[in-house]
TORKOL-4160 file (C-alpha; in steps of 0.2 Angstrom, whole numbers, padded with zeros to 4 digits, m for minus):
225
<pt num="1" X="0422" Y="0962" Z="0418"/>
<pt num="2" X="0414" Y="0971" Z="0433"/>
<pt num="3" X="0398" Y="0979" Z="0436"/>
<pt num="4" X="0389" Y="0988" Z="0451"/>
<pt num="5" X="0387" Y="0971" Z="0460"/>
<pt num="6" X="0404" Y="0963" Z="0457"/>
<pt num="7" X="0412" Y="0954" Z="0443"/>
<pt num="8" X="0402" Y="0943" Z="0430"/>
<pt num="9" X="0408" Y="0927" Z="0438"/>
<pt num="10" X="0403" Y="0933" Z="0456"/>
<pt num="11" X="0386" Y="0939" Z="0449"/>
<pt num="12" X="0383" Y="0922" Z="0440"/>
<pt num="13" X="0388" Y="0912" Z="0456"/>
<pt num="14" X="0375" Y="0923" Z="0466"/>
<pt num="15" X="0362" Y="0919" Z="0453"/>
<pt num="16" X="0365" Y="0901" Z="0454"/>
<pt num="17" X="0364" Y="0901" Z="0473"/>
<pt num="18" X="0347" Y="0910" Z="0472"/>
<pt num="19" X="0341" Y="0897" Z="0459"/>
<pt num="20" X="0345" Y="0883" Z="0471"/>
<pt num="21" X="0336" Y="0892" Z="0485"/>
<pt num="22" X="0321" Y="0896" Z="0474"/>
<pt num="23" X="0320" Y="0878" Z="0468"/>
<pt num="24" X="0321" Y="0871" Z="0485"/>
<pt num="25" X="0308" Y="0883" Z="0491"/>
<pt num="26" X="0296" Y="0879" Z="0477"/>
<pt num="27" X="0298" Y="0860" Z="0481"/>
<pt num="28" X="0294" Y="0864" Z="0500"/>
<pt num="29" X="0278" Y="0874" Z="0494"/>
<pt num="30" X="0272" Y="0859" Z="0484"/>
<pt num="31" X="0274" Y="0847" Z="0499"/>
<pt num="32" X="0265" Y="0859" Z="0510"/>
<pt num="33" X="0251" Y="0860" Z="0497"/>
<pt num="34" X="0245" Y="0843" Z="0501"/>
<pt num="35" X="0250" Y="0842" Z="0519"/>
<pt num="36" X="0239" Y="0845" Z="0535"/>
<pt num="37" X="0247" Y="0862" Z="0537"/>
<pt num="38" X="0242" Y="0868" Z="0520"/>
<pt num="39" X="0235" Y="0886" Z="0520"/>
<pt num="40" X="0245" Y="0892" Z="0535"/>
<pt num="41" X="0254" Y="0908" Z="0536"/>
<pt num="42" X="0271" Y="0899" Z="0534"/>
<pt num="43" X="0265" Y="0894" Z="0516"/>
<pt num="44" X="0261" Y="0911" Z="0511"/>
<pt num="45" X="0278" Y="0918" Z="0519"/>
<pt num="46" X="0288" Y="0905" Z="0509"/>
<pt num="47" X="0279" Y="0909" Z="0493"/>
<pt num="48" X="0283" Y="0927" Z="0495"/>
<pt num="49" X="0301" Y="0923" Z="0499"/>
<pt num="50" X="0303" Y="0912" Z="0483"/>
<pt num="51" X="0295" Y="0926" Z="0472"/>
<pt num="52" X="0307" Y="0939" Z="0479"/>
<pt num="53" X="0322" Y="0927" Z="0475"/>
<pt num="54" X="0316" Y="0924" Z="0457"/>
<pt num="55" X="0314" Y="0943" Z="0455"/>
<pt num="56" X="0332" Y="0946" Z="0461"/>
<pt num="57" X="0338" Y="0932" Z="0449"/>
<pt num="58" X="0330" Y="0941" Z="0434"/>
<pt num="59" X="0338" Y="0957" Z="0440"/>
<pt num="60" X="0355" Y="0949" Z="0440"/>
<pt num="61" X="0352" Y="0942" Z="0423"/>
<pt num="62" X="0349" Y="0960" Z="0417"/>
<pt num="63" X="0366" Y="0965" Z="0425"/>
<pt num="64" X="0375" Y="0950" Z="0418"/>
<pt num="65" X="0368" Y="0953" Z="0400"/>
<pt num="66" X="0376" Y="0970" Z="0401"/>
<pt num="67" X="0392" Y="0963" Z="0407"/>
<pt num="68" X="0394" Y="0949" Z="0394"/>
<pt num="69" X="0391" Y="0961" Z="0380"/>
<pt num="70" X="0407" Y="0970" Z="0385"/>
<pt num="71" X="0418" Y="0955" Z="0384"/>
<pt num="72" X="0430" Y="0957" Z="0370"/>
<pt num="73" X="0435" Y="0939" Z="0366"/>
<pt num="74" X="0421" Y="0931" Z="0355"/>
<pt num="75" X="0423" Y="0913" Z="0362"/>
<pt num="76" X="0421" Y="0920" Z="0380"/>
<pt num="77" X="0407" Y="0931" Z="0375"/>
<pt num="78" X="0397" Y="0917" Z="0367"/>
<pt num="79" X="0400" Y="0906" Z="0383"/>
<pt num="80" X="0394" Y="0919" Z="0395"/>
<pt num="81" X="0379" Y="0922" Z="0383"/>
<pt num="82" X="0374" Y="0904" Z="0385"/>
<pt num="83" X="0376" Y="0904" Z="0403"/>
<pt num="84" X="0366" Y="0919" Z="0406"/>
<pt num="85" X="0352" Y="0913" Z="0395"/>
<pt num="86" X="0352" Y="0897" Z="0404"/>
<pt num="87" X="0350" Y="0906" Z="0421"/>
<pt num="88" X="0336" Y="0917" Z="0414"/>
<pt num="89" X="0326" Y="0902" Z="0407"/>
<pt num="90" X="0327" Y="0893" Z="0423"/>
<pt num="91" X="0321" Y="0908" Z="0432"/>
<pt num="92" X="0307" Y="0910" Z="0420"/>
<pt num="93" X="0302" Y="0892" Z="0423"/>
<pt num="94" X="0302" Y="0894" Z="0441"/>
<pt num="95" X="0291" Y="0909" Z="0440"/>
<pt num="96" X="0279" Y="0900" Z="0429"/>
<pt num="97" X="0278" Y="0886" Z="0442"/>
<pt num="98" X="0276" Y="0898" Z="0456"/>
<pt num="99" X="0262" Y="0907" Z="0447"/>
<pt num="100" X="0253" Y="0890" Z="0445"/>
<pt num="101" X="0255" Y="0886" Z="0463"/>
<pt num="102" X="0248" Y="0903" Z="0468"/>
<pt num="103" X="0233" Y="0900" Z="0457"/>
<pt num="104" X="0230" Y="0883" Z="0466"/>
<pt num="105" X="0233" Y="0892" Z="0483"/>
<pt num="106" X="0220" Y="0905" Z="0479"/>
<pt num="107" X="0208" Y="0892" Z="0473"/>
<pt num="108" X="0210" Y="0882" Z="0489"/>
<pt num="109" X="0208" Y="0897" Z="0500"/>
<pt num="110" X="0192" Y="0902" Z="0490"/>
<pt num="111" X="0185" Y="0884" Z="0492"/>
<pt num="112" X="0189" Y="0884" Z="0511"/>
<pt num="113" X="0180" Y="0901" Z="0513"/>
<pt num="114" X="0165" Y="0894" Z="0504"/>
<pt num="115" X="0165" Y="0878" Z="0515"/>
<pt num="116" X="0166" Y="0889" Z="0530"/>
<pt num="117" X="0151" Y="0899" Z="0525"/>
<pt num="118" X="0141" Y="0884" Z="0521"/>
<pt num="119" X="0146" Y="0876" Z="0538"/>
<pt num="120" X="0141" Y="0892" Z="0546"/>
<pt num="121" X="0124" Y="0892" Z="0539"/>
<pt num="122" X="0121" Y="0873" Z="0542"/>
<pt num="123" X="0109" Y="0871" Z="0557"/>
<pt num="124" X="0106" Y="0852" Z="0557"/>
<pt num="125" X="0116" Y="0837" Z="0550"/>
<pt num="126" X="0134" Y="0845" Z="0552"/>
<pt num="127" X="0142" Y="0828" Z="0552"/>
<pt num="128" X="0134" Y="0824" Z="0535"/>
<pt num="129" X="0140" Y="0841" Z="0528"/>
<pt num="130" X="0158" Y="0838" Z="0534"/>
<pt num="131" X="0158" Y="0821" Z="0526"/>
<pt num="132" X="0153" Y="0828" Z="0510"/>
<pt num="133" X="0167" Y="0841" Z="0511"/>
<pt num="134" X="0180" Y="0828" Z="0515"/>
<pt num="135" X="0175" Y="0818" Z="0500"/>
<pt num="136" X="0176" Y="0833" Z="0489"/>
<pt num="137" X="0193" Y="0837" Z="0496"/>
<pt num="138" X="0199" Y="0819" Z="0493"/>
<pt num="139" X="0192" Y="0820" Z="0475"/>
<pt num="140" X="0202" Y="0837" Z="0472"/>
<pt num="141" X="0217" Y="0829" Z="0479"/>
<pt num="142" X="0216" Y="0815" Z="0467"/>
<pt num="143" X="0213" Y="0827" Z="0452"/>
<pt num="144" X="0228" Y="0837" Z="0457"/>
<pt num="145" X="0239" Y="0822" Z="0458"/>
<pt num="146" X="0233" Y="0816" Z="0441"/>
<pt num="147" X="0236" Y="0833" Z="0434"/>
<pt num="148" X="0254" Y="0832" Z="0440"/>
<pt num="149" X="0256" Y="0815" Z="0433"/>
<pt num="150" X="0250" Y="0821" Z="0416"/>
<pt num="151" X="0262" Y="0836" Z="0416"/>
<pt num="152" X="0276" Y="0824" Z="0420"/>
<pt num="153" X="0271" Y="0812" Z="0406"/>
<pt num="154" X="0269" Y="0827" Z="0394"/>
<pt num="155" X="0287" Y="0833" Z="0398"/>
<pt num="156" X="0294" Y="0815" Z="0395"/>
<pt num="157" X="0284" Y="0815" Z="0378"/>
<pt num="158" X="0292" Y="0831" Z="0373"/>
<pt num="159" X="0309" Y="0825" Z="0378"/>
<pt num="160" X="0306" Y="0809" Z="0367"/>
<pt num="161" X="0300" Y="0819" Z="0352"/>
<pt num="162" X="0316" Y="0830" Z="0354"/>
<pt num="163" X="0327" Y="0815" Z="0354"/>
<pt num="164" X="0318" Y="0808" Z="0339"/>
<pt num="165" X="0320" Y="0824" Z="0329"/>
<pt num="166" X="0339" Y="0824" Z="0333"/>
<pt num="167" X="0340" Y="0806" Z="0327"/>
<pt num="168" X="0331" Y="0810" Z="0311"/>
<pt num="169" X="0343" Y="0824" Z="0307"/>
<pt num="170" X="0358" Y="0813" Z="0310"/>
<pt num="171" X="0350" Y="0800" Z="0298"/>
<pt num="172" X="0347" Y="0813" Z="0285"/>
<pt num="173" X="0365" Y="0818" Z="0286"/>
<pt num="174" X="0371" Y="0800" Z="0285"/>
<pt num="175" X="0360" Y="0798" Z="0270"/>
<pt num="176" X="0367" Y="0813" Z="0261"/>
<pt num="177" X="0385" Y="0807" Z="0264"/>
<pt num="178" X="0381" Y="0790" Z="0258"/>
<pt num="179" X="0374" Y="0797" Z="0242"/>
<pt num="180" X="0389" Y="0808" Z="0240"/>
<pt num="181" X="0400" Y="0792" Z="0242"/>
<pt num="182" X="0390" Y="0783" Z="0229"/>
<pt num="183" X="0391" Y="0797" Z="0217"/>
<pt num="184" X="0410" Y="0797" Z="0219"/>
<pt num="185" X="0411" Y="0779" Z="0216"/>
<pt num="186" X="0400" Y="0780" Z="0200"/>
<pt num="187" X="0411" Y="0793" Z="0193"/>
<pt num="188" X="0427" Y="0783" Z="0197"/>
<pt num="189" X="0419" Y="0767" Z="0188"/>
<pt num="190" X="0415" Y="0778" Z="0173"/>
<pt num="191" X="0433" Y="0784" Z="0172"/>
<pt num="192" X="0440" Y="0766" Z="0174"/>
<pt num="193" X="0429" Y="0760" Z="0160"/>
<pt num="194" X="0435" Y="0774" Z="0149"/>
<pt num="195" X="0453" Y="0769" Z="0153"/>
<pt num="196" X="0450" Y="0751" Z="0149"/>
<pt num="197" X="0442" Y="0755" Z="0132"/>
<pt num="198" X="0457" Y="0766" Z="0128"/>
<pt num="199" X="0469" Y="0752" Z="0132"/>
<pt num="200" X="0460" Y="0740" Z="0121"/>
<pt num="201" X="0460" Y="0753" Z="0106"/>
<pt num="202" X="0479" Y="0756" Z="0109"/>
<pt num="203" X="0482" Y="0737" Z="0109"/>
<pt num="204" X="0472" Y="0735" Z="0092"/>
<pt num="205" X="0482" Y="0750" Z="0085"/>
<pt num="206" X="0498" Y="0741" Z="0090"/>
<pt num="207" X="0494" Y="0724" Z="0083"/>
<pt num="208" X="0488" Y="0733" Z="0067"/>
<pt num="209" X="0504" Y="0742" Z="0065"/>
<pt num="210" X="0514" Y="0727" Z="0068"/>
<pt num="211" X="0504" Y="0717" Z="0055"/>
<pt num="212" X="0506" Y="0731" Z="0042"/>
<pt num="213" X="0525" Y="0732" Z="0045"/>
<pt num="214" X="0526" Y="0713" Z="0042"/>
<pt num="215" X="0516" Y="0714" Z="0026"/>
<pt num="216" X="0526" Y="0729" Z="0020"/>
<pt num="217" X="0543" Y="0720" Z="0023"/>
<pt num="218" X="0537" Y="0704" Z="0013"/>
<pt num="219" X="0531" Y="0715" Z="m0001"/>
<pt num="220" X="0547" Y="0724" Z="m0002"/>
<pt num="221" X="0557" Y="0708" Z="m0002"/>
<pt num="222" X="0546" Y="0701" Z="m0015"/>
<pt num="223" X="0548" Y="0716" Z="m0026"/>
<pt num="224" X="0567" Y="0716" Z="m0025"/>
<pt num="225" X="0567" Y="0698" Z="m0031"/>
Protein backbone atom coordinates (compact mmCIF):
# COMPACT_ATOMS: atom_id res chain seq x y z
CA UNK A 1 0.00 0.00 0.00
CA UNK A 2 1.22 3.51 -0.82
CA UNK A 3 0.56 6.86 0.76
CA UNK A 4 1.66 10.40 0.18
CA UNK A 5 5.10 9.70 1.68
CA UNK A 6 5.76 6.28 0.13
CA UNK A 7 4.77 2.71 0.76
CA UNK A 8 3.81 1.36 4.15
CA UNK A 9 7.13 -0.48 4.44
CA UNK A 10 9.11 2.64 3.51
CA UNK A 11 7.28 4.80 6.02
CA UNK A 12 7.79 2.12 8.69
CA UNK A 13 11.54 2.03 8.01
CA UNK A 14 11.70 5.84 8.21
CA UNK A 15 9.86 5.79 11.54
CA UNK A 16 12.26 3.16 12.93
CA UNK A 17 15.29 5.25 11.90
CA UNK A 18 13.79 8.29 13.58
CA UNK A 19 13.14 6.22 16.70
CA UNK A 20 16.78 5.16 16.87
CA UNK A 21 17.95 8.76 16.38
CA UNK A 22 15.52 10.06 19.01
CA UNK A 23 16.56 7.41 21.52
CA UNK A 24 20.24 8.20 20.93
CA UNK A 25 19.57 11.92 21.29
CA UNK A 26 17.70 11.41 24.55
CA UNK A 27 20.57 9.35 25.95
CA UNK A 28 23.00 12.12 25.01
CA UNK A 29 20.79 14.66 26.75
CA UNK A 30 20.78 12.58 29.94
CA UNK A 31 24.58 12.35 29.82
CA UNK A 32 24.88 16.11 29.30
CA UNK A 33 22.51 16.71 32.20
CA UNK A 34 25.11 15.58 34.73
CA UNK A 35 28.21 16.79 32.87
CA UNK A 36 30.17 20.00 33.21
CA UNK A 37 28.58 21.39 30.03
CA UNK A 38 25.00 21.05 31.36
CA UNK A 39 22.85 24.07 30.62
CA UNK A 40 24.69 25.06 27.44
CA UNK A 41 23.06 26.01 24.15
CA UNK A 42 24.04 22.62 22.66
CA UNK A 43 21.82 20.87 25.22
CA UNK A 44 18.84 23.07 24.31
CA UNK A 45 19.43 22.55 20.59
CA UNK A 46 19.63 18.78 20.99
CA UNK A 47 16.40 18.76 23.03
CA UNK A 48 14.62 20.67 20.27
CA UNK A 49 15.91 18.21 17.62
CA UNK A 50 14.71 15.19 19.62
CA UNK A 51 11.28 16.76 20.08
CA UNK A 52 11.07 17.45 16.33
CA UNK A 53 11.94 13.81 15.51
CA UNK A 54 9.32 12.46 17.93
CA UNK A 55 6.66 14.72 16.43
CA UNK A 56 7.59 13.46 12.96
CA UNK A 57 7.36 9.83 14.14
CA UNK A 58 3.86 10.40 15.46
CA UNK A 59 2.86 11.98 12.14
CA UNK A 60 4.21 8.90 10.33
CA UNK A 61 2.18 6.68 12.67
CA UNK A 62 -0.97 8.51 11.64
CA UNK A 63 -0.08 7.94 7.97
CA UNK A 64 0.75 4.24 8.58
CA UNK A 65 -2.51 3.70 10.44
CA UNK A 66 -4.41 5.01 7.44
CA UNK A 67 -2.47 2.66 5.15
CA UNK A 68 -2.71 -0.55 7.19
CA UNK A 69 -6.46 -0.17 7.41
CA UNK A 70 -6.51 -0.41 3.60
CA UNK A 71 -4.72 -3.79 3.54
CA UNK A 72 -7.18 -6.43 2.31
CA UNK A 73 -5.55 -9.59 3.76
CA UNK A 74 -6.44 -9.87 7.44
CA UNK A 75 -3.18 -11.57 8.59
CA UNK A 76 -1.10 -8.80 7.00
CA UNK A 77 -3.45 -6.14 8.32
CA UNK A 78 -3.15 -7.48 11.87
CA UNK A 79 0.64 -7.68 11.53
CA UNK A 80 0.93 -4.08 10.39
CA UNK A 81 -1.44 -2.98 13.10
CA UNK A 82 0.86 -4.45 15.76
CA UNK A 83 3.93 -2.90 14.14
CA UNK A 84 2.38 0.57 13.97
CA UNK A 85 1.10 0.33 17.56
CA UNK A 86 4.60 -0.63 18.74
CA UNK A 87 6.15 2.37 16.97
CA UNK A 88 3.49 4.68 18.44
CA UNK A 89 4.02 3.33 21.97
CA UNK A 90 7.78 3.78 21.74
CA UNK A 91 7.35 7.32 20.42
CA UNK A 92 4.98 8.16 23.29
CA UNK A 93 7.46 6.71 25.79
CA UNK A 94 10.26 8.85 24.32
CA UNK A 95 8.04 11.94 24.47
CA UNK A 96 7.28 11.28 28.15
CA UNK A 97 11.01 10.89 28.90
CA UNK A 98 11.77 14.11 27.02
CA UNK A 99 9.06 15.96 28.95
CA UNK A 100 10.60 14.77 32.23
CA UNK A 101 14.01 15.90 31.06
CA UNK A 102 12.67 19.34 30.07
CA UNK A 103 11.09 19.76 33.51
CA UNK A 104 14.42 18.92 35.16
CA UNK A 105 16.21 21.28 32.76
CA UNK A 106 13.85 24.16 33.57
CA UNK A 107 14.32 23.51 37.27
CA UNK A 108 18.10 23.55 36.89
CA UNK A 109 17.95 26.81 34.95
CA UNK A 110 15.71 28.37 37.58
CA UNK A 111 18.03 27.24 40.38
CA UNK A 112 21.04 28.58 38.48
CA UNK A 113 19.36 31.96 38.07
CA UNK A 114 18.48 32.05 41.75
CA UNK A 115 22.06 31.23 42.68
CA UNK A 116 23.34 33.95 40.36
CA UNK A 117 21.02 36.49 41.97
CA UNK A 118 22.14 35.48 45.44
CA UNK A 119 25.79 35.66 44.42
CA UNK A 120 25.17 39.08 42.91
CA UNK A 121 23.76 40.37 46.21
CA UNK A 122 26.51 38.80 48.28
CA UNK A 123 29.00 41.46 49.51
CA UNK A 124 31.17 39.47 51.88
CA UNK A 125 31.94 35.83 52.35
CA UNK A 126 31.58 34.73 48.69
CA UNK A 127 33.70 31.61 49.17
CA UNK A 128 31.34 30.41 51.90
CA UNK A 129 28.32 31.03 49.66
CA UNK A 130 29.94 29.15 46.79
CA UNK A 131 30.69 26.20 49.05
CA UNK A 132 27.05 26.10 50.15
CA UNK A 133 25.87 26.04 46.53
CA UNK A 134 28.38 23.34 45.65
CA UNK A 135 27.08 21.19 48.49
CA UNK A 136 23.53 21.82 47.35
CA UNK A 137 24.43 20.83 43.80
CA UNK A 138 26.03 17.62 45.01
CA UNK A 139 22.95 16.83 47.09
CA UNK A 140 20.69 17.45 44.09
CA UNK A 141 22.89 15.21 41.96
CA UNK A 142 22.59 12.41 44.56
CA UNK A 143 18.81 12.84 44.74
CA UNK A 144 18.48 12.67 40.95
CA UNK A 145 20.69 9.59 40.78
CA UNK A 146 18.58 7.93 43.48
CA UNK A 147 15.40 8.82 41.60
CA UNK A 148 16.77 7.19 38.44
CA UNK A 149 17.63 4.05 40.42
CA UNK A 150 14.12 3.97 41.87
CA UNK A 151 12.62 4.27 38.39
CA UNK A 152 14.78 1.36 37.18
CA UNK A 153 13.81 -0.74 40.21
CA UNK A 154 10.13 0.06 39.60
CA UNK A 155 10.44 -1.02 35.95
CA UNK A 156 12.10 -4.28 37.00
CA UNK A 157 9.36 -4.90 39.57
CA UNK A 158 6.65 -4.34 36.98
CA UNK A 159 8.35 -6.81 34.64
CA UNK A 160 8.55 -9.40 37.45
CA UNK A 161 4.87 -8.93 38.31
CA UNK A 162 3.94 -9.32 34.65
CA UNK A 163 5.94 -12.56 34.47
CA UNK A 164 4.31 -13.89 37.65
CA UNK A 165 0.87 -13.08 36.26
CA UNK A 166 1.67 -15.02 33.08
CA UNK A 167 2.89 -18.01 35.09
CA UNK A 168 -0.27 -17.88 37.18
CA UNK A 169 -2.45 -18.04 34.08
CA UNK A 170 -0.46 -21.00 32.75
CA UNK A 171 -0.85 -22.82 36.10
CA UNK A 172 -4.60 -22.20 36.03
CA UNK A 173 -4.79 -23.66 32.53
CA UNK A 174 -2.77 -26.72 33.57
CA UNK A 175 -5.00 -27.16 36.64
CA UNK A 176 -8.14 -27.10 34.50
CA UNK A 177 -6.66 -29.66 32.12
CA UNK A 178 -5.73 -31.92 35.04
CA UNK A 179 -9.29 -31.71 36.40
CA UNK A 180 -10.67 -32.58 32.96
CA UNK A 181 -8.38 -35.62 32.78
CA UNK A 182 -9.39 -36.72 36.28
CA UNK A 183 -13.07 -36.37 35.41
CA UNK A 184 -12.53 -38.43 32.26
CA UNK A 185 -10.70 -41.12 34.23
CA UNK A 186 -13.51 -41.17 36.81
CA UNK A 187 -16.13 -41.73 34.11
CA UNK A 188 -14.03 -44.51 32.56
CA UNK A 189 -13.70 -46.27 35.93
CA UNK A 190 -17.47 -46.13 36.42
CA UNK A 191 -18.03 -47.69 33.01
CA UNK A 192 -15.51 -50.47 33.76
CA UNK A 193 -17.17 -51.29 37.07
CA UNK A 194 -20.57 -51.43 35.35
CA UNK A 195 -19.17 -53.84 32.74
CA UNK A 196 -17.65 -56.07 35.45
CA UNK A 197 -20.97 -56.26 37.31
CA UNK A 198 -22.75 -57.11 34.07
CA UNK A 199 -20.24 -59.91 33.36
CA UNK A 200 -20.76 -61.38 36.82
CA UNK A 201 -24.54 -61.33 36.39
CA UNK A 202 -24.19 -63.01 32.98
CA UNK A 203 -22.01 -65.75 34.51
CA UNK A 204 -24.56 -66.41 37.28
CA UNK A 205 -27.33 -66.61 34.70
CA UNK A 206 -25.26 -69.07 32.64
CA UNK A 207 -24.50 -71.31 35.62
CA UNK A 208 -28.12 -71.20 36.81
CA UNK A 209 -29.32 -72.16 33.32
CA UNK A 210 -26.87 -75.08 33.19
CA UNK A 211 -28.00 -76.28 36.62
CA UNK A 212 -31.69 -76.03 35.71
CA UNK A 213 -31.02 -77.99 32.49
CA UNK A 214 -29.30 -80.83 34.40
CA UNK A 215 -32.12 -80.97 36.95
CA UNK A 216 -34.69 -81.06 34.15
CA UNK A 217 -32.86 -83.92 32.41
CA UNK A 218 -32.65 -85.99 35.63
CA UNK A 219 -36.33 -85.34 36.33
CA UNK A 220 -37.32 -86.37 32.80
CA UNK A 221 -35.27 -89.60 32.95
CA UNK A 222 -36.68 -90.42 36.40
CA UNK A 223 -40.25 -89.82 35.20
CA UNK A 224 -39.78 -92.10 32.15
CA UNK A 225 -38.61 -94.97 34.38
